[in-house]
N, CA, C and O atoms as a GROMACS GRO file, in nm:
protein
  572
    1MET      N    1   0.013  -2.231  -2.092
    1MET     CA    2   0.103  -2.262  -2.203
    1MET      C    3   0.036  -2.364  -2.293
    1MET      O    4  -0.064  -2.425  -2.257
    2MET      N    5   0.093  -2.381  -2.411
    2MET     CA    6   0.040  -2.474  -2.507
    2MET      C    7   0.072  -2.616  -2.466
    2MET      O    8   0.157  -2.641  -2.380
    3ALA      N    9   0.003  -2.710  -2.529
    3ALA     CA   10   0.028  -2.850  -2.498
    3ALA      C   11   0.173  -2.884  -2.529
    3ALA      O   12   0.229  -2.838  -2.628
    4SER      N   13   0.233  -2.966  -2.444
    4SER     CA   14   0.375  -2.994  -2.459
    4SER      C   15   0.405  -3.077  -2.582
    4SER      O   16   0.521  -3.082  -2.624
    5GLY      N   17   0.305  -3.142  -2.640
    5GLY     CA   18   0.329  -3.223  -2.757
    5GLY      C   19   0.352  -3.142  -2.883
    5GLY      O   20   0.404  -3.195  -2.981
    6GLN      N   21   0.315  -3.018  -2.884
    6GLN     CA   22   0.328  -2.932  -3.002
    6GLN      C   23   0.472  -2.882  -3.012
    6GLN      O   24   0.539  -2.857  -2.912
    7ASN      N   25   0.517  -2.868  -3.136
    7ASN     CA   26   0.647  -2.809  -3.160
    7ASN      C   27   0.637  -2.657  -3.148
    7ASN      O   28   0.560  -2.594  -3.221
    8LEU      N   29   0.711  -2.600  -3.057
    8LEU     CA   30   0.709  -2.454  -3.039
    8LEU      C   31   0.848  -2.400  -3.069
    8LEU      O   32   0.950  -2.458  -3.030
    9SER      N   33   0.849  -2.289  -3.140
    9SER     CA   34   0.978  -2.225  -3.165
    9SER      C   35   1.029  -2.163  -3.035
    9SER      O   36   0.952  -2.139  -2.942
   10ALA      N   37   1.158  -2.139  -3.031
   10ALA     CA   38   1.216  -2.076  -2.911
   10ALA      C   39   1.155  -1.939  -2.888
   10ALA      O   40   1.135  -1.898  -2.774
   11GLY      N   41   1.126  -1.868  -2.996
   11GLY     CA   42   1.066  -1.735  -2.984
   11GLY      C   43   0.927  -1.742  -2.926
   11GLY      O   44   0.890  -1.660  -2.842
   12LEU      N   45   0.848  -1.840  -2.970
   12LEU     CA   46   0.713  -1.853  -2.917
   12LEU      C   47   0.715  -1.897  -2.771
   12LEU      O   48   0.632  -1.853  -2.691
   13ILE      N   49   0.809  -1.983  -2.737
   13ILE     CA   50   0.825  -2.022  -2.596
   13ILE      C   51   0.859  -1.900  -2.510
   13ILE      O   52   0.805  -1.883  -2.400
   14ALA      N   53   0.951  -1.817  -2.562
   14ALA     CA   54   0.987  -1.696  -2.488
   14ALA      C   55   0.868  -1.604  -2.469
   14ALA      O   56   0.854  -1.541  -2.365
   15CYS      N   57   0.782  -1.596  -2.571
   15CYS     CA   58   0.662  -1.514  -2.561
   15CYS      C   59   0.563  -1.571  -2.460
   15CYS      O   60   0.501  -1.497  -2.384
   16GLU      N   61   0.548  -1.705  -2.460
   16GLU     CA   62   0.462  -1.769  -2.361
   16GLU      C   63   0.509  -1.739  -2.220
   16GLU      O   64   0.430  -1.706  -2.132
   17GLU      N   65   0.640  -1.749  -2.199
   17GLU     CA   66   0.698  -1.722  -2.068
   17GLU      C   67   0.680  -1.575  -2.031
   17GLU      O   68   0.652  -1.542  -1.916
   18ALA      N   69   0.696  -1.487  -2.130
   18ALA     CA   70   0.679  -1.342  -2.106
   18ALA      C   71   0.535  -1.312  -2.065
   18ALA      O   72   0.511  -1.233  -1.974
   19LEU      N   73   0.440  -1.377  -2.133
   19LEU     CA   74   0.300  -1.354  -2.098
   19LEU      C   75   0.273  -1.400  -1.956
   19LEU      O   76   0.203  -1.332  -1.881
   20GLN      N   77   0.328  -1.515  -1.918
   20GLN     CA   78   0.307  -1.566  -1.783
   20GLN      C   79   0.368  -1.470  -1.678
   20GLN      O   80   0.308  -1.447  -1.573
   21ARG      N   81   0.487  -1.414  -1.709
   21ARG     CA   82   0.547  -1.318  -1.616
   21ARG      C   83   0.457  -1.195  -1.600
   21ARG      O   84   0.438  -1.143  -1.490
   22LEU      N   85   0.401  -1.149  -1.713
   22LEU     CA   86   0.315  -1.032  -1.706
   22LEU      C   87   0.189  -1.061  -1.626
   22LEU      O   88   0.144  -0.978  -1.547
   23VAL      N   89   0.131  -1.179  -1.646
   23VAL     CA   90   0.011  -1.218  -1.572
   23VAL      C   91   0.043  -1.230  -1.423
   23VAL      O   92  -0.037  -1.190  -1.338
   24ASP      N   93   0.161  -1.286  -1.391
   24ASP     CA   94   0.201  -1.302  -1.252
   24ASP      C   95   0.246  -1.172  -1.187
   24ASP      O   96   0.266  -1.166  -1.066
   25GLY      N   97   0.260  -1.066  -1.269
   25GLY     CA   98   0.307  -0.939  -1.216
   25GLY      C   99   0.456  -0.937  -1.186
   25GLY      O  100   0.501  -0.862  -1.100
   26LYS      N  101   0.532  -1.021  -1.259
   26LYS     CA  102   0.676  -1.029  -1.236
   26LYS      C  103   0.753  -1.009  -1.367
   26LYS      O  104   0.834  -1.094  -1.405
   27PRO      N  105   0.730  -0.898  -1.436
   27PRO     CA  106   0.801  -0.877  -1.563
   27PRO      C  107   0.949  -0.846  -1.541
   27PRO      O  108   0.989  -0.803  -1.432
   28VAL      N  109   1.029  -0.869  -1.643
   28VAL     CA  110   1.172  -0.838  -1.633
   28VAL      C  111   1.201  -0.698  -1.685
   28VAL      O  112   1.302  -0.638  -1.649
   29MET      N  113   1.113  -0.645  -1.769
   29MET     CA  114   1.134  -0.509  -1.821
   29MET      C  115   1.069  -0.409  -1.724
   29MET      O  116   0.951  -0.420  -1.694
   30PRO      N  117   1.146  -0.314  -1.676
   30PRO     CA  118   1.092  -0.216  -1.578
   30PRO      C  119   0.968  -0.142  -1.626
   30PRO      O  120   0.881  -0.108  -1.545
   31VAL      N  121   0.960  -0.115  -1.756
   31VAL     CA  122   0.846  -0.041  -1.809
   31VAL      C  123   0.716  -0.119  -1.792
   31VAL      O  124   0.608  -0.059  -1.795
   32HIS      N  125   0.724  -0.250  -1.775
   32HIS     CA  126   0.604  -0.332  -1.763
   32HIS      C  127   0.564  -0.358  -1.618
   32HIS      O  128   0.465  -0.426  -1.593
   33ILE      N  129   0.640  -0.306  -1.522
   33ILE     CA  130   0.606  -0.325  -1.382
   33ILE      C  131   0.476  -0.252  -1.353
   33ILE      O  132   0.461  -0.135  -1.386
   34GLY      N  133   0.383  -0.322  -1.290
   34GLY     CA  134   0.254  -0.262  -1.257
   34GLY      C  135   0.160  -0.247  -1.374
   34GLY      O  136   0.062  -0.172  -1.367
   35LEU      N  137   0.189  -0.319  -1.484
   35LEU     CA  138   0.105  -0.311  -1.602
   35LEU      C  139  -0.036  -0.358  -1.572
   35LEU      O  140  -0.055  -0.467  -1.518
   36ASN      N  141  -0.133  -0.278  -1.606
   36ASN     CA  142  -0.274  -0.319  -1.594
   36ASN      C  143  -0.302  -0.410  -1.711
   36ASN      O  144  -0.286  -0.371  -1.826
   37LEU      N  145  -0.345  -0.533  -1.682
   37LEU     CA  146  -0.367  -0.632  -1.788
   37LEU      C  147  -0.477  -0.592  -1.885
   37LEU      O  148  -0.489  -0.652  -1.992
   38SER      N  149  -0.556  -0.494  -1.851
   38SER     CA  150  -0.656  -0.445  -1.947
   38SER      C  151  -0.589  -0.374  -2.062
   38SER      O  152  -0.654  -0.345  -2.164
   39ARG      N  153  -0.459  -0.343  -2.049
   39ARG     CA  154  -0.383  -0.277  -2.154
   39ARG      C  155  -0.285  -0.372  -2.224
   39ARG      O  156  -0.201  -0.329  -2.303
   40LEU      N  157  -0.297  -0.501  -2.195
   40LEU     CA  158  -0.208  -0.601  -2.250
   40LEU      C  159  -0.224  -0.612  -2.402
   40LEU      O  160  -0.336  -0.621  -2.452
   41THR      N  161  -0.112  -0.611  -2.474
   41THR     CA  162  -0.115  -0.626  -2.618
   41THR      C  163  -0.006  -0.725  -2.662
   41THR      O  164   0.084  -0.758  -2.586
   42ALA      N  165  -0.019  -0.770  -2.787
   42ALA     CA  166   0.084  -0.860  -2.840
   42ALA      C  167   0.218  -0.789  -2.845
   42ALA      O  168   0.321  -0.854  -2.823
   43SER      N  169   0.221  -0.662  -2.872
   43SER     CA  170   0.349  -0.592  -2.880
   43SER      C  171   0.416  -0.585  -2.742
   43SER      O  172   0.538  -0.592  -2.731
   44ILE      N  173   0.335  -0.571  -2.636
   44ILE     CA  174   0.392  -0.569  -2.500
   44ILE      C  175   0.451  -0.705  -2.468
   44ILE      O  176   0.560  -0.713  -2.411
   45VAL      N  177   0.382  -0.812  -2.504
   45VAL     CA  178   0.433  -0.947  -2.480
   45VAL      C  179   0.562  -0.968  -2.559
   45VAL      O  180   0.659  -1.024  -2.507
   46SER      N  181   0.563  -0.924  -2.685
   46SER     CA  182   0.683  -0.937  -2.768
   46SER      C  183   0.803  -0.864  -2.707
   46SER      O  184   0.914  -0.917  -2.702
   47LEU      N  185   0.780  -0.742  -2.660
   47LEU     CA  186   0.887  -0.665  -2.598
   47LEU      C  187   0.936  -0.731  -2.469
   47LEU      O  188   1.057  -0.738  -2.444
   48GLU      N  189   0.843  -0.780  -2.388
   48GLU     CA  190   0.878  -0.849  -2.265
   48GLU      C  191   0.961  -0.973  -2.292
   48GLU      O  192   1.046  -1.010  -2.212
   49ALA      N  193   0.935  -1.038  -2.408
   49ALA     CA  194   1.010  -1.158  -2.445
   49ALA      C  195   1.146  -1.126  -2.504
   49ALA      O  196   1.227  -1.215  -2.528
   50GLY      N  197   1.171  -0.997  -2.529
   50GLY     CA  198   1.302  -0.957  -2.582
   50GLY      C  199   1.303  -0.936  -2.733
   50GLY      O  200   1.410  -0.926  -2.793
   51PHE      N  201   1.187  -0.930  -2.793
   51PHE     CA  202   1.176  -0.910  -2.937
   51PHE      C  203   1.124  -0.771  -2.968
   51PHE      O  204   1.091  -0.695  -2.877
   52ASP      N  205   1.115  -0.738  -3.097
   52ASP     CA  206   1.056  -0.609  -3.134
   52ASP      C  207   0.903  -0.619  -3.124
   52ASP      O  208   0.848  -0.727  -3.107
   53ARG      N  209   0.837  -0.505  -3.135
   53ARG     CA  210   0.692  -0.498  -3.115
   53ARG      C  211   0.613  -0.586  -3.211
   53ARG      O  212   0.504  -0.633  -3.178
   54GLY      N  213   0.667  -0.609  -3.327
   54GLY     CA  214   0.592  -0.682  -3.431
   54GLY      C  215   0.622  -0.832  -3.439
   54GLY      O  216   0.588  -0.896  -3.538
   55TYR      N  217   0.684  -0.888  -3.337
   55TYR     CA  218   0.720  -1.029  -3.344
   55TYR      C  219   0.598  -1.120  -3.357
   55TYR      O  220   0.593  -1.207  -3.444
   56LEU      N  221   0.501  -1.100  -3.271
   56LEU     CA  222   0.379  -1.183  -3.277
   56LEU      C  223   0.288  -1.131  -3.386
   56LEU      O  224   0.252  -1.013  -3.389
   57LYS      N  225   0.250  -1.222  -3.479
   57LYS     CA  226   0.168  -1.181  -3.593
   57LYS      C  227   0.052  -1.278  -3.613
   57LYS      O  228   0.065  -1.398  -3.591
   58ARG      N  229  -0.062  -1.222  -3.656
   58ARG     CA  230  -0.179  -1.304  -3.687
   58ARG      C  231  -0.155  -1.392  -3.809
   58ARG      O  232  -0.219  -1.495  -3.826
   59SER      N  233  -0.063  -1.351  -3.894
   59SER     CA  234  -0.037  -1.427  -4.016
   59SER      C  235   0.043  -1.555  -3.990
   59SER      O  236   0.054  -1.641  -4.078
   60ARG      N  237   0.098  -1.568  -3.869
   60ARG     CA  238   0.172  -1.689  -3.833
   60ARG      C  239   0.078  -1.779  -3.753
   60ARG      O  240   0.039  -1.746  -3.641
   61LYS      N  241   0.041  -1.892  -3.812
   61LYS     CA  242  -0.057  -1.982  -3.747
   61LYS      C  243  -0.014  -2.026  -3.608
   61LYS      O  244  -0.098  -2.041  -3.519
   62ALA      N  245   0.114  -2.046  -3.587
   62ALA     CA  246   0.162  -2.089  -3.457
   62ALA      C  247   0.140  -1.983  -3.349
   62ALA      O  248   0.134  -2.016  -3.230
   63HIS      N  249   0.127  -1.857  -3.390
   63HIS     CA  250   0.108  -1.747  -3.295
   63HIS      C  251  -0.038  -1.726  -3.256
   63HIS      O  252  -0.067  -1.661  -3.155
   64LEU      N  253  -0.129  -1.780  -3.334
   64LEU     CA  254  -0.272  -1.751  -3.312
   64LEU      C  255  -0.322  -1.791  -3.171
   64LEU      O  256  -0.395  -1.713  -3.109
   65PRO      N  257  -0.286  -1.909  -3.120
   65PRO     CA  258  -0.336  -1.941  -2.984
   65PRO      C  259  -0.288  -1.841  -2.876
   65PRO      O  260  -0.363  -1.802  -2.787
   66LEU      N  261  -0.162  -1.801  -2.887
   66LEU     CA  262  -0.110  -1.705  -2.790
   66LEU      C  263  -0.178  -1.570  -2.806
   66LEU      O  264  -0.211  -1.504  -2.707
   67LEU      N  265  -0.197  -1.528  -2.930
   67LEU     CA  266  -0.267  -1.401  -2.956
   67LEU      C  267  -0.409  -1.405  -2.901
   67LEU      O  268  -0.457  -1.306  -2.846
   68ALA      N  269  -0.475  -1.519  -2.914
   68ALA     CA  270  -0.611  -1.534  -2.860
   68ALA      C  271  -0.611  -1.524  -2.708
   68ALA      O  272  -0.702  -1.464  -2.650
   69ARG      N  273  -0.512  -1.582  -2.644
   69ARG     CA  274  -0.501  -1.573  -2.497
   69ARG      C  275  -0.481  -1.429  -2.453
   69ARG      O  276  -0.539  -1.385  -2.354
   70ILE      N  277  -0.398  -1.356  -2.527
   70ILE     CA  278  -0.374  -1.215  -2.495
   70ILE      C  279  -0.506  -1.135  -2.503
   70ILE      O  280  -0.538  -1.056  -2.413
   71VAL      N  281  -0.581  -1.157  -2.612
   71VAL     CA  282  -0.708  -1.086  -2.629
   71VAL      C  283  -0.805  -1.127  -2.516
   71VAL      O  284  -0.873  -1.042  -2.459
   72ALA      N  285  -0.810  -1.257  -2.486
   72ALA     CA  286  -0.901  -1.304  -2.381
   72ALA      C  287  -0.866  -1.245  -2.245
   72ALA      O  288  -0.955  -1.206  -2.170
   73LEU      N  289  -0.738  -1.239  -2.212
   73LEU     CA  290  -0.695  -1.181  -2.085
   73LEU      C  291  -0.734  -1.035  -2.076
   73LEU      O  292  -0.783  -0.988  -1.973
   74ARG      N  293  -0.710  -0.964  -2.185
   74ARG     CA  294  -0.744  -0.819  -2.186
   74ARG      C  295  -0.894  -0.801  -2.172
   74ARG      O  296  -0.939  -0.714  -2.097
   75ALA      N  297  -0.972  -0.882  -2.242
   75ALA     CA  298  -1.117  -0.872  -2.234
   75ALA      C  299  -1.167  -0.906  -2.096
   75ALA      O  300  -1.257  -0.839  -2.044
   76GLU      N  301  -1.110  -1.007  -2.035
   76GLU     CA  302  -1.148  -1.047  -1.898
   76GLU      C  303  -1.123  -0.934  -1.800
   76GLU      O  304  -1.206  -0.908  -1.713
   77CYS      N  305  -1.011  -0.867  -1.815
   77CYS     CA  306  -0.977  -0.756  -1.725
   77CYS      C  307  -1.072  -0.638  -1.748
   77CYS      O  308  -1.111  -0.570  -1.653
   78ASN      N  309  -1.108  -0.613  -1.874
   78ASN     CA  310  -1.198  -0.502  -1.904
   78ASN      C  311  -1.340  -0.533  -1.860
   78ASN      O  312  -1.415  -0.441  -1.825
   79LYS      N  313  -1.378  -0.661  -1.860
   79LYS     CA  314  -1.516  -0.701  -1.824
   79LYS      C  315  -1.544  -0.679  -1.677
   79LYS      O  316  -1.647  -0.621  -1.642
   80GLY      N  317  -1.455  -0.722  -1.591
   80GLY     CA  318  -1.476  -0.709  -1.446
   80GLY      C  319  -1.425  -0.578  -1.397
   80GLY      O  320  -1.322  -0.574  -1.329
   81SER      N  321  -1.494  -0.469  -1.428
   81SER     CA  322  -1.441  -0.336  -1.394
   81SER      C  323  -1.423  -0.317  -1.244
   81SER      O  324  -1.332  -0.246  -1.202
   82GLY      N  325  -1.509  -0.380  -1.162
   82GLY     CA  326  -1.491  -0.365  -1.018
   82GLY      C  327  -1.362  -0.424  -0.970
   82GLY      O  328  -1.291  -0.362  -0.891
   83SER      N  329  -1.330  -0.544  -1.017
   83SER     CA  330  -1.206  -0.607  -0.973
   83SER      C  331  -1.086  -0.538  -1.035
   83SER      O  332  -0.980  -0.528  -0.972
   84SER      N  333  -1.100  -0.490  -1.158
   84SER     CA  334  -0.985  -0.422  -1.220
   84SER      C  335  -0.962  -0.287  -1.153
   84SER      O  336  -0.848  -0.239  -1.146
   85ASP      N  337  -1.070  -0.224  -1.105
   85ASP     CA  338  -1.054  -0.099  -1.030
   85ASP      C  339  -0.978  -0.126  -0.900
   85ASP      O  340  -0.892  -0.048  -0.861
   86ALA      N  341  -1.013  -0.235  -0.835
   86ALA     CA  342  -0.944  -0.270  -0.710
   86ALA      C  343  -0.798  -0.303  -0.740
   86ALA      O  344  -0.708  -0.260  -0.667
   87LYS      N  345  -0.774  -0.378  -0.846
   87LYS     CA  346  -0.636  -0.411  -0.883
   87LYS      C  347  -0.561  -0.285  -0.923
   87LYS      O  348  -0.443  -0.269  -0.891
   88GLY      N  349  -0.630  -0.196  -0.994
   88GLY     CA  350  -0.567  -0.071  -1.033
   88GLY      C  351  -0.530   0.012  -0.912
   88GLY      O  352  -0.425   0.078  -0.911
   89MET      N  353  -0.616   0.010  -0.810
   89MET     CA  354  -0.587   0.084  -0.688
   89MET      C  355  -0.465   0.024  -0.617
   89MET      O  356  -0.379   0.096  -0.568
   90VAL      N  357  -0.459  -0.110  -0.612
   90VAL     CA  358  -0.346  -0.176  -0.550
   90VAL      C  359  -0.218  -0.143  -0.627
   90VAL      O  360  -0.114  -0.116  -0.567
   91ASP      N  361  -0.227  -0.144  -0.761
   91ASP     CA  362  -0.110  -0.107  -0.843
   91ASP      C  363  -0.067   0.036  -0.815
   91ASP      O  364   0.052   0.063  -0.800
   92LEU      N  365  -0.162   0.127  -0.807
   92LEU     CA  366  -0.130   0.267  -0.779
   92LEU      C  367  -0.068   0.284  -0.642
   92LEU      O  368   0.027   0.360  -0.625
   93GLU      N  369  -0.122   0.211  -0.542
   93GLU     CA  370  -0.064   0.220  -0.408
   93GLU      C  371   0.077   0.166  -0.405
   93GLU      O  372   0.163   0.220  -0.335
   94ARG      N  373   0.103   0.060  -0.481
   94ARG     CA  374   0.237   0.004  -0.486
   94ARG      C  375   0.333   0.104  -0.554
   94ARG      O  376   0.445   0.124  -0.509
   95LYS      N  377   0.287   0.164  -0.663
   95LYS     CA  378   0.370   0.264  -0.732
   95LYS      C  379   0.397   0.384  -0.640
   95LYS      O  380   0.508   0.437  -0.639
   96LEU      N  381   0.296   0.425  -0.564
   96LEU     CA  382   0.312   0.536  -0.471
   96LEU      C  383   0.415   0.503  -0.365
   96LEU      O  384   0.499   0.586  -0.332
   97ALA      N  385   0.409   0.381  -0.311
   97ALA     CA  386   0.505   0.341  -0.209
   97ALA      C  387   0.646   0.340  -0.266
   97ALA      O  388   0.740   0.382  -0.199
   98LEU      N  389   0.662   0.291  -0.390
   98LEU     CA  390   0.794   0.292  -0.454
   98LEU      C  391   0.841   0.436  -0.476
   98LEU      O  392   0.959   0.466  -0.454
   99SER      N  393   0.751   0.522  -0.518
   99SER     CA  394   0.789   0.661  -0.540
   99SER      C  395   0.830   0.729  -0.411
   99SER      O  396   0.924   0.809  -0.410
  100GLU      N  397   0.761   0.698  -0.301
  100GLU     CA  398   0.795   0.758  -0.172
  100GLU      C  399   0.932   0.711  -0.126
  100GLU      O  400   1.011   0.790  -0.074
  101LYS      N  401   0.962   0.583  -0.146
  101LYS     CA  402   1.095   0.532  -0.111
  101LYS      C  403   1.202   0.600  -0.194
  101LYS      O  404   1.307   0.639  -0.143
  102GLU      N  405   1.175   0.616  -0.324
  102GLU     CA  406   1.272   0.682  -0.412
  102GLU      C  407   1.292   0.828  -0.370
  102GLU      O  408   1.404   0.879  -0.373
  103LEU      N  409   1.185   0.893  -0.332
  103LEU     CA  410   1.194   1.032  -0.288
  103LEU      C  411   1.281   1.045  -0.163
  103LEU      O  412   1.363   1.136  -0.154
  104VAL      N  413   1.264   0.955  -0.067
  104VAL     CA  414   1.345   0.957   0.052
  104VAL      C  415   1.491   0.936   0.016
  104VAL      O  416   1.578   1.005   0.069
  105MET      N  417   1.519   0.844  -0.075
  105MET     CA  418   1.656   0.816  -0.115
  105MET      C  419   1.718   0.938  -0.185
  105MET      O  420   1.833   0.974  -0.159
  106VAL      N  421   1.641   1.001  -0.273
  106VAL     CA  422   1.693   1.116  -0.347
  106VAL      C  423   1.716   1.235  -0.252
  106VAL      O  424   1.815   1.307  -0.266
  107ARG      N  425   1.626   1.253  -0.156
  107ARG     CA  426   1.646   1.362  -0.060
  107ARG      C  427   1.771   1.337   0.025
  107ARG      O  428   1.846   1.431   0.054
  108THR      N  429   1.794   1.214   0.064
  108THR     CA  430   1.913   1.180   0.141
  108THR      C  431   2.039   1.209   0.059
  108THR      O  432   2.136   1.264   0.110
  109GLN      N  433   2.037   1.171  -0.065
  109GLN     CA  434   2.152   1.199  -0.152
  109GLN      C  435   2.174   1.348  -0.169
  109GLN      O  436   2.287   1.397  -0.167
  110ARG      N  437   2.063   1.422  -0.187
  110ARG     CA  438   2.073   1.567  -0.203
  110ARG      C  439   2.134   1.631  -0.078
  110ARG      O  440   2.223   1.716  -0.088
  111ASP      N  441   2.087   1.588   0.039
  111ASP     CA  442   2.138   1.644   0.165
  111ASP      C  443   2.286   1.613   0.183
  111ASP      O  444   2.362   1.697   0.231
  112ARG      N  445   2.326   1.492   0.143
  112ARG     CA  446   2.468   1.454   0.157
  112ARG      C  447   2.554   1.542   0.064
  112ARG      O  448   2.660   1.590   0.105
  113VAL      N  449   2.508   1.563  -0.057
  113VAL     CA  450   2.583   1.645  -0.151
  113VAL      C  451   2.590   1.789  -0.103
  113VAL      O  452   2.695   1.853  -0.114
  114LEU      N  453   2.479   1.842  -0.051
  114LEU     CA  454   2.480   1.979   0.000
  114LEU      C  455   2.577   1.992   0.118
  114LEU      O  456   2.650   2.091   0.127
  115THR      N  457   2.578   1.895   0.206
  115THR     CA  458   2.671   1.898   0.320
  115THR      C  459   2.815   1.897   0.270
  115THR      O  460   2.898   1.973   0.320
  116GLU      N  461   2.844   1.811   0.174
  116GLU     CA  462   2.980   1.806   0.119
  116GLU      C  463   3.018   1.939   0.053
  116GLU      O  464   3.131   1.984   0.066
  117ASN      N  465   2.923   2.002  -0.017
  117ASN     CA  466   2.951   2.129  -0.082
  117ASN      C  467   2.980   2.238   0.022
  117ASN      O  468   3.071   2.319   0.003
  118ILE      N  469   2.904   2.239   0.129
  118ILE     CA  470   2.928   2.339   0.236
  118ILE      C  471   3.065   2.315   0.299
  118ILE      O  472   3.138   2.411   0.326
  119GLN      N  473   3.100   2.190   0.323
  119GLN     CA  474   3.232   2.158   0.380
  119GLN      C  475   3.343   2.202   0.285
  119GLN      O  476   3.444   2.256   0.330
  120LEU      N  477   3.326   2.179   0.156
  120LEU     CA  478   3.426   2.220   0.058
  120LEU      C  479   3.437   2.372   0.056
  120LEU      O  480   3.548   2.426   0.049
  121TRP      N  481   3.325   2.440   0.061
  121TRP     CA  482   3.327   2.588   0.060
  121TRP      C  483   3.402   2.641   0.184
  121TRP      O  484   3.485   2.731   0.172
  122GLU      N  485   3.373   2.584   0.299
  122GLU     CA  486   3.442   2.625   0.420
  122GLU      C  487   3.592   2.598   0.411
  122GLU      O  488   3.672   2.683   0.450
  123ARG      N  489   3.632   2.483   0.360
  123ARG     CA  490   3.774   2.449   0.343
  123ARG      C  491   3.842   2.548   0.248
  123ARG      O  492   3.955   2.590   0.272
  124LEU      N  493   3.771   2.583   0.139
  124LEU     CA  494   3.825   2.681   0.044
  124LEU      C  495   3.848   2.814   0.112
  124LEU      O  496   3.952   2.877   0.092
  125ARG      N  497   3.752   2.858   0.191
  125ARG     CA  498   3.768   2.985   0.262
  125ARG      C  499   3.887   2.980   0.358
  125ARG      O  500   3.964   3.076   0.368
  126GLU      N  501   3.904   2.868   0.427
  126GLU     CA  502   4.016   2.852   0.519
  126GLU      C  503   4.149   2.859   0.443
  126GLU      O  504   4.243   2.925   0.487
  127LEU      N  505   4.156   2.793   0.330
  127LEU     CA  506   4.280   2.793   0.251
  127LEU      C  507   4.311   2.932   0.195
  127LEU      O  508   4.426   2.976   0.195
  128GLU      N  509   4.207   3.002   0.147
  128GLU     CA  510   4.229   3.138   0.098
  128GLU      C  511   4.279   3.229   0.210
  128GLU      O  512   4.368   3.311   0.189
  129LEU      N  513   4.220   3.215   0.330
  129LEU     CA  514   4.261   3.296   0.443
  129LEU      C  515   4.407   3.266   0.480
  129LEU      O  516   4.485   3.357   0.505
  130ALA      N  517   4.442   3.139   0.484
  130ALA     CA  518   4.578   3.100   0.521
  130ALA      C  519   4.676   3.150   0.417
  130ALA      O  520   4.785   3.195   0.452
  131GLU      N  521   4.641   3.144   0.292
  131GLU     CA  522   4.730   3.192   0.186
  131GLU      C  523   4.752   3.343   0.198
  131GLU      O  524   4.865   3.390   0.188
  132ARG      N  525   4.646   3.416   0.221
  132ARG     CA  526   4.657   3.562   0.232
  132ARG      C  527   4.738   3.601   0.356
  132ARG      O  528   4.816   3.696   0.351
  133GLN      N  529   4.720   3.532   0.465
  133GLN     CA  530   4.794   3.562   0.588
  133GLN      C  531   4.942   3.531   0.569
  133GLN      O  532   5.028   3.601   0.622
  134SER      N  533   4.971   3.427   0.494
  134SER     CA  534   5.112   3.392   0.474
  134SER      C  535   5.183   3.492   0.385
  134SER      O  536   5.306   3.506   0.391
  135LYS      N  537   5.109   3.563   0.303
  135LYS     CA  538   5.167   3.666   0.218
  135LYS      C  539   5.157   3.804   0.280
  135LYS      O  540   5.197   3.905   0.221
  136ASN      N  541   5.102   3.808   0.401
  136ASN     CA  542   5.083   3.937   0.472
  136ASN      C  543   5.003   4.037   0.390
  136ASN      O  544   5.030   4.157   0.390
  137LEU      N  545   4.906   3.983   0.320
  137LEU     CA  546   4.816   4.071   0.243
  137LEU      C  547   4.688   4.091   0.322
  137LEU      O  548   4.653   4.009   0.408
  138PRO      N  549   4.619   4.199   0.294
  138PRO     CA  550   4.492   4.217   0.364
  138PRO      C  551   4.396   4.104   0.326
  138PRO      O  552   4.391   4.058   0.212
  139VAL      N  553   4.322   4.061   0.425
  139VAL     CA  554   4.230   3.948   0.404
  139VAL      C  555   4.104   3.998   0.339
  139VAL      O  556   4.043   4.096   0.383
  140ARG      N  557   4.065   3.931   0.233
  140ARG     CA  558   3.939   3.962   0.164
  140ARG      C  559   3.865   3.832   0.140
  140ARG      O  560   3.910   3.748   0.062
  141LEU      N  561   3.752   3.816   0.206
  141LEU     CA  562   3.677   3.692   0.192
  141LEU      C  563   3.581   3.705   0.074
  141LEU      O  564   3.516   3.808   0.055
  142HIS      N  565   3.575   3.600  -0.006
  142HIS     CA  566   3.482   3.598  -0.120
  142HIS      C  567   3.345   3.553  -0.072
  142HIS      O  568   3.332   3.466   0.015
  143ARG      N  569   3.246   3.610  -0.129
  143ARG     CA  570   3.109   3.570  -0.093
  143ARG      C  571   3.030   3.539  -0.217
  143ARG      O  572   2.913   3.504  -0.209
   0.00000   0.00000   0.00000
C-alpha cells in the first residue's frame, strides 16, 4: 500500500485493498477466484474494488503508483515462467477439485429428483387404479 501520510481517496483505498486480495488469492468476486496474476489488469482491480472497468486511469496522477504496481506484478509473474507454471498447475488442480465437488453435489441432487419423480409416478398410477376400481371400470394403465 501507499505511504500512510498521503491523502488517498476512498476509491483508491478500495482499489489498493482489492489488489491485495487478488495477490493473496482471496478475491470477493467469484470470477476472480484462481486468477493467474500474469493476467492482472487495472480493469480487473477496478472490478474487484466494486467499480467499473475504467475507474483506474493513467490520467489521474494519484492512480499512477497503483497502476505501476499492477504492471510490475504482471511482469514479475510473466518473467518467472517456471514458478507461474507451477502456480498455474496448483490453480488448475484447485479448480478441478472444486469442479469434482460440484459434480458430486449435482449428481446427488439429480438422483434425489429422479427418485422423487419415480415415487410420484407410482403414486399417480396407484390413484388412477383406485379411481378406476371405485367406478367399476376396466383398468387401463398409462405408460
